[in-house]
N, C-alpha and C positions, 0 to 999 in steps of 0.2 A: 501408515497410517493408523495409531492406536483405532479403538473404538472408540475411545472419549472424544473424539474431532467427531462433534452431529450437529442436529441442528439446535439453534437457543445458545450452544457455549458463545459465553462472551468478555471481551477485552475490552477495557480502558485506558490511552496515553493521554496524561496528560503533558504539555508539550510550550513553555514559556516561548513567541514568539519574537527572536533575536530579529537582527537588521539583515542576516543569510537567508532567512523567509521569507523578507519582504521586497517587493515590486520598488527598484530604485526611476523608471524610466518616468515618475511625472512628479520626481524636487524630493525629497528631504521632508515637506510638510506631508507629505499623502504615503508615507511608508507603510502601509498596511500586508497584512499576510499573502502572502503572492499563488494564484491560484495551482503553479506544477508542486513551490510546498506541501501545498494542503494534503493535493493529490501524493505525493510520494509519502507524507507522513499516514494517510490513510494507508498505501499500500504496505509499509512497513509495521506501522499496527495489527495487521490483518497476519503479513508473514510470521510476525511475532507469537501471536495466540498461533499459529499451525505449527512454527519450530517446538510450543507446548505438547501438544501431541503428538509428533512425527518421530519414526522409529529410526535408529542411529541412521548417517549415508541419506537420510531424506529433505527434503527440502522442498525451495517452491520459489513459482514466476507467475505473475502479472501474465495475466490473459484477456481483464477487460474492465473500464473505466466507467463509466458512469453516475456525473457527478454531479448538484448543479453548486453552484461557491454562490452561498445568498446574501452575505452579509459580511460587511469588511471586519475586519482587528486592527486592534492598532498594537507598529511594534510594544513591543511590554506587555501588551494582554498572555495570556493562559491559554491553549485551546483544550478541550477537552475531545480526545475521538474514542468517540465508543463503534464499536463491528462488534456483530451476533452475525454469526454460520443462518443461511438460512435454507441451503442443502448442499449436502454431500452427495454427488452421484460420482461413485469409480476416487476416484484423484480429483475431480475437478467440483474449487470448495468456491458455494457464491456465497458474499456477505451482504445483509442490509447496514448500514453505511453512517455515523452522524457526529457533527461537527459541530462546535458550541463553546461559545469564550463565556467569560461573565456577567456578558450582558444580551446577548443575541443567540438564535441558530445561525450558522454558519456555514453550514453544508450539509448536503445529501444527498446518499446514492445509493450506491450499491459496486462492488469489484469481485471480481472472481480471476480466485488461483489455480492453478496445477502444482498438485503433487510430487515433484519428481526424484528420480534418484540421482544425486549426483555424481558418483561414477558412469553413470551411461547417459546424462550430460554431457560431460566432460569429453566421454568418446564420438559424440552427434559432435558437440563443434570443432574439435580433431579435426574430420573428417570433413564438415566445411570447408573446415581451413586451408585444406589441400587439395579441395573441390578448387580453391579460391587461385592457389597459387599454382594451381595445372593451368586454370586459363591464366594466369598472369602470364606464365609462362617464363 
């Protein structure tokens, strides 16, 4: 990680809420921004910020999400996701997050990510797959 990744650094992503980001279980008239989609969008916004400050071969993985979904966003509206680095503790990066649409505050909370070396991560995943294969026999 570059030293530029520090508390106070922020990023804003604007996303139009299409059908793929909405709930469908209550019918077409209730198509609104789904909580899992909002969380995914928050995670990717935080990841995008980290990538801007990452060294070659680094990426990040999510560790924790604590987000309240405060208001519905209609399909077709635009959400603005603002993330701000709250703390950097070694490779652990914590964010304050806020989501709003044209009318309301939609979401608020925190997200924590861990910066990883991709090559080391791939090796750990291969080792776990080998352990699983050995167990399955």
